C-alpha positions, 0 to 999 in steps of 0.5 A, a space after each residue: 500500500 502506498 499513500 501520501 502522508 501529508 504535504 511534503 514535510 520536514 524530515 523531522 516531522 515525518 520521523 516524528 509521525 512514525 514514532 507516534 505510531 510506535 515505530 522505530 525509525 532509521 534513516 538511509 539515503 542513496 545517490 542518483 540511480 542506485 539500483 536494488 535488485 529483487 529481494 524480500 524481507 522476513 518483516 513488514 517494512 514502512 518506508 517514507 520518502 523524506 526527499 528525492 524519489 525512488 520507484 519500487 516494483 512489487 514483483 507478484 502484482 507487477 505494481 510500480 510505485 513512484 514515491 516522492 517526498 511525503 509518500 509512504 509505502 508499506 511492504 508486507 513480509 516476504 513480498 519480492 520487490 526491487 527499487 531504483 532511486 531517482 535522478 536527485 537521489 533519495 533520503 528515506 525513513 524506514 521502520 519494521 512493522 511489529 510482528 503479530 504474536 
């Protein structure tokens, strides 16, 4: 699922919103056109773009999601996906979703 959290906000405001949701946030960034090959994770992931852009492809559904500042993407556990960073690079805030007992 992807959606815009709000009008593009500051990185600190976006991080604070995730913390209010009870998520532990980490920041990462990449330069222009970095490529992440197809992979998955054993946990659910929440990504929020703080600046720049990144395009995710969800392999099973063949959905392509272009994310820009203020956009959020939630990726379910074991969902194969790949990504390509946009021409201006990207700064993302990432959190793992809590697992159900």
